[in-house]
C-alpha positions in Angstrom: 19.2 80.3 74.4 23.2 80.8 73.1 23.2 83.1 70.1 25.0 81.2 67.2 27.5 84.8 66.7 28.3 84.7 70.8 29.7 80.3 70.1 33.0 80.1 71.9 36.3 79.1 69.4 36.0 76.3 71.5 33.5 74.7 69.9 35.0 76.3 66.6 37.9 74.6 66.7 39.3 71.5 68.5 41.3 72.7 71.5 45.3 72.7 70.9 47.0 73.2 74.1 50.6 74.8 74.0 52.5 71.8 75.5 50.6 69.6 72.8 52.2 72.2 69.9 55.6 72.1 72.2 55.4 67.9 71.9 54.8 68.0 67.5 57.9 70.7 67.1 59.9 67.9 68.6 58.5 65.1 67.1 59.5 67.5 64.0 62.3 68.4 65.0 63.8 64.2 65.5 61.8 63.0 62.3 63.9 66.1 60.6 67.0 64.5 62.3 65.9 60.6 61.4 64.9 61.8 57.5 68.8 63.1 56.8 70.3 60.4 58.7 68.4 57.5 57.0 68.7 59.7 53.6 72.0 59.5 54.2 72.5 55.9 54.7 70.5 54.9 52.4 72.0 56.8 49.8 75.2 55.0 50.7 74.4 52.3 51.9 72.1 51.0 48.8 72.1 53.3 46.2 75.8 54.2 45.8 76.9 50.6 45.7 74.5 49.3 43.8 74.8 51.5 41.1 77.2 54.3 41.4 80.9 51.7 39.9 79.5 54.6 36.6 79.3 58.5 38.4 77.1 58.8 35.3 74.5 56.4 35.7 71.0 58.6 36.1 70.9 55.9 38.8 74.3 57.3 40.5 72.9 60.5 40.1 69.9 60.6 41.3 70.5 58.3 44.6 70.5 61.5 46.6 66.8 62.2 45.9 65.8 58.3 45.9 66.5 57.7 49.1 65.3 61.0 50.2 61.9 59.8 49.0 62.6 56.6 51.1 63.2 58.2 53.8 59.8 60.3 53.7 58.6 57.4 53.8 59.3 56.3 56.4 59.4 59.3 58.2 56.2 59.8 58.3 55.0 56.6 59.1 56.9 57.7 61.7 55.3 60.7 62.4 52.1 59.1 62.4 52.7 57.1 64.7 54.1 60.1 66.7 50.6 62.4 66.0 48.5 59.7 67.5 50.7 58.8 70.7 50.7 62.6 71.2 46.8 62.7 70.3 46.8 65.0 67.8 43.8 66.0 65.9 43.7 64.3 62.4 46.9 62.7 62.4 47.0 61.1 58.9 46.1 64.6 56.9 49.2 66.3 59.1 51.2 63.4 58.2 50.3 63.4 54.4 50.0 66.9 54.4 54.1 66.8 55.6 54.9 64.2 53.6 53.1 66.5 50.5 55.5 69.2 51.5 58.7 68.0 51.9 58.6 65.9 49.2 61.5 66.3 47.3 63.6 68.5 50.2 66.8 65.7 49.7 67.7 67.4 46.6 67.7 71.2 48.1 69.1 70.3 50.5 71.5 67.4 49.0 73.9 69.8 47.8 74.3 71.7 51.4 77.3 71.0 53.8 76.2 68.2 55.8 75.4 70.8 58.7 73.3 73.0 56.4 71.2 69.9 55.3 71.0 68.9 59.3 69.6 72.1 59.8 67.8 72.6 57.9 66.0 68.9 57.3 65.2 69.9 61.0 64.2 73.2 60.8 61.7 72.4 58.1 59.8 69.2 59.7 59.6 70.9 62.5 57.8 73.7 60.4 56.0 71.8 58.4 54.4 69.5 61.6 53.2 72.9 63.4 51.8 74.3 60.8 49.6 71.9 59.8 48.6 70.1 63.1 47.1 73.8 63.9 45.4 73.7 60.1 43.8 71.0 60.8 41.8 72.5 64.7 38.7 73.4 62.8 36.2 71.1 63.1 34.6 71.3 59.7 36.1 69.1 57.9 35.8 70.7 54.9 37.4 73.6 56.3 41.0 72.1 57.2 41.3 70.3 54.5 40.9 73.2 52.8 43.2 75.2 55.3 45.5 72.2 54.3 45.3 71.9 50.9 45.9 75.9 50.5 49.0 76.1 52.6 50.2 72.0 50.8 49.7 74.2 47.4 51.5 77.0 48.6 54.9 75.0 49.5 55.1 72.8 46.6 55.0 75.9 44.3 58.1 77.8 46.6 60.0 74.6 46.2 59.6 75.1 42.5 60.8 78.7 42.7 
């Protein structure tokens, strides 16, 4: 009879191979690139022509942030589909947590040079998706949800600083 104190970690955590984690990181890299490109495209094609006849217009001032939110929603859906395709455990929780953590990133990187903003977008998406893919591994949903919530709250605090 097995002693509960000697249970292997495979019974407590869902197995996650290094190869899958690398694929999630590559998915994050792609999502970071897509998010940055979509933000710039939506800003230049939709918001600037519609709202920026007067640069002091409030909609024009918030064009990057609004475009970033739309891009984040699209990349969140793409990320969810990618995680499902990779067979990641609890993909919806990962995608939602990543979207909440990255919400408003376009405002933070919007004032940077394009290559700096692109690099930060890629790095932050990759790290965020890897982090949450790692954190959802506990079999006990409550524990996984708690770990994800702590990480989301900490990420929002860091962003607010």
